[in-house]
C-alpha positions as a printed Julia matrix, in Angstrom:
156×3 Matrix{Float64}:
 -27.42   24.61  23.41
 -26.45   20.76  24.37
 -22.61   19.86  24.69
 -21.39   16.74  23.43
 -18.37   14.56  25.1
 -15.18   13.04  23.2
 -17.62   10.39  22.21
 -20.42   12.57  20.69
 -22.49   11.81  23.9
 -24.97   15.39  23.89
 -25.48   16.74  27.48
 -27.04   19.21  28.74
 -25.3    22.69  29.88
 -26.42   24.62  33.22
 -27.82   27.07  31.17
 -30.1    25.13  28.97
 -33.21   25.13  29.61
 -34.73   22.06  31.13
 -36.07   19.22  29.62
 -35.16   16.0   30.88
 -36.88   13.67  28.85
 -35.38   14.99  25.72
 -32.26   15.11  27.21
 -32.09   12.16  28.88
 -33.58   10.43  25.19
 -30.86   11.98  22.86
 -28.09   10.96  25.42
 -29.39    7.32  25.67
 -29.73    7.56  22.09
 -26.11    8.22  22.0
 -25.18    5.91  24.52
 -26.58    3.17  22.09
 -25.42    4.26  19.01
 -21.74    3.84  20.08
 -22.2     0.86  21.99
 -23.39   -1.14  18.8
 -21.02    0.32  16.64
 -18.55   -1.07  19.39
 -20.08   -4.44  19.02
 -20.13   -4.7   15.4
 -16.65   -3.82  15.42
 -15.61   -6.39  18.04
 -17.97   -9.14  16.05
 -16.27   -7.75  12.46
 -12.81   -8.31  14.05
 -13.91  -11.84  15.37
 -14.8   -12.89  12.19
 -11.76  -11.34  10.37
  -9.73  -15.09   8.98
  -7.4   -16.29  12.31
  -5.81  -19.41  13.56
  -3.11  -20.78  16.15
  -1.69  -24.02  16.22
   0.98  -25.18  18.83
   3.33  -28.39  19.41
   1.96  -30.6   22.07
   6.05  -32.69  21.95
   9.09  -31.53  22.06
  11.23  -31.33  18.5
  14.77  -32.2   18.35
  17.09  -30.07  16.64
  20.37  -30.62  15.05
  23.42  -27.85  15.5
  23.77  -25.87  12.98
  20.85  -27.11  11.13
  17.88  -25.13   9.21
  14.37  -27.35  10.7
  10.45  -26.17  10.03
   8.68  -26.9   13.72
   6.25  -29.18  13.55
   2.57  -28.38  14.92
   0.18  -31.05  16.1
  -2.73  -28.83  17.29
  -5.18  -26.43  15.97
  -5.83  -24.39  18.58
  -8.88  -22.49  16.73
  -8.76  -21.51  12.31
 -11.81  -19.84  11.81
 -10.59  -19.93   7.91
  -9.34  -23.22   7.15
  -5.72  -22.07   7.15
  -4.2   -24.91   9.01
  -4.62  -28.38   7.56
  -2.39  -30.21   9.98
  -2.21  -33.86   8.55
  -1.02  -32.42   5.02
   1.49  -29.56   6.17
   2.56  -29.52   9.63
   4.59  -26.87   9.52
   2.97  -24.04   8.4
  -0.6   -22.32   7.8
  -1.53  -21.1    4.53
  -3.81  -17.68   3.86
  -7.07  -18.1    2.86
  -8.15  -14.6    2.54
  -5.88  -11.62   1.3
  -5.27   -9.13   4.23
  -3.3    -7.55   6.87
  -2.27  -10.43   9.63
  -0.02   -9.84  12.98
   1.96  -13.44  12.5
   3.75  -14.34  15.51
   5.43  -17.18  16.62
   7.89  -18.31  20.28
   9.6   -21.5   20.86
  11.16  -22.98  24.27
  14.74  -24.32  23.54
  15.86  -26.98  26.4
  19.34  -26.18  28.12
  21.92  -28.57  26.39
  24.58  -28.44  28.9
  26.66  -26.26  26.64
  26.76  -22.96  26.01
  28.48  -22.94  22.43
  26.6   -21.22  19.61
  23.26  -20.02  19.47
  19.36  -20.18  19.41
  17.74  -18.53  16.0
  14.02  -18.43  15.31
  12.79  -17.07  11.77
   9.14  -16.22  11.03
   8.64  -17.45   7.33
   6.17  -15.72   4.85
   7.15  -17.99   1.62
   6.86  -14.73  -0.74
   8.43  -12.35   1.47
  10.88  -14.49   3.1
  11.89  -13.89   6.3
   9.44  -11.66   8.22
  10.41  -11.9   11.54
  13.06  -13.17  13.44
  14.52  -14.01  17.09
  17.77  -15.23  18.82
  19.85  -15.4   21.96
  23.56  -16.8   22.97
  22.97  -20.38  23.97
  23.13  -21.62  27.45
  24.42  -24.66  28.86
  22.27  -24.11  32.17
  18.89  -22.15  30.86
  15.78  -22.28  28.89
  16.3   -20.47  26.29
  12.81  -18.94  24.92
  12.38  -16.82  21.92
   9.28  -14.85  19.92
   8.99  -12.9   17.48
   5.79  -10.91  15.51
   5.44   -9.43  12.48
   2.75   -7.63  10.61
   2.44   -8.88   7.06
  -0.2    -7.58   4.14
  -0.82  -11.9    2.52
  -2.03  -11.96  -0.85
  -3.99  -15.48  -1.48
  -1.52  -18.41  -1.96
  -1.34  -19.86  -5.17
């Protein structure tokens, strides 16, 4: 009686009658089916709506002021979520779904350790969904990063 691996690949037990061609075929078919399912899953994931934008220049931010970061480059966008010529400070959801949203920012040292550096990821329907903050540094660059998983509907 053949046994199965945790992934479902059949293999003969030592006590099974030898039928090498049939046993090899069953194993090969199971592996092929599993690999094809993995390829389909990866292709589906790659086709999911996604985008990445980045800034190419420094942005001045006055002390104690909320400023939306602006972006100059669409690194990729397979769902027309970025329109930097119209709104260079946001991505717009074009297909409802669960999204992994992440952002990072570097603050240059400014000669003062007073105050702090803060960053927020804002989803217009939910408000702030992720944030990060650090105490200021007179001599060091401050890096902030935040990530959130957000169930989004299509923007109106």
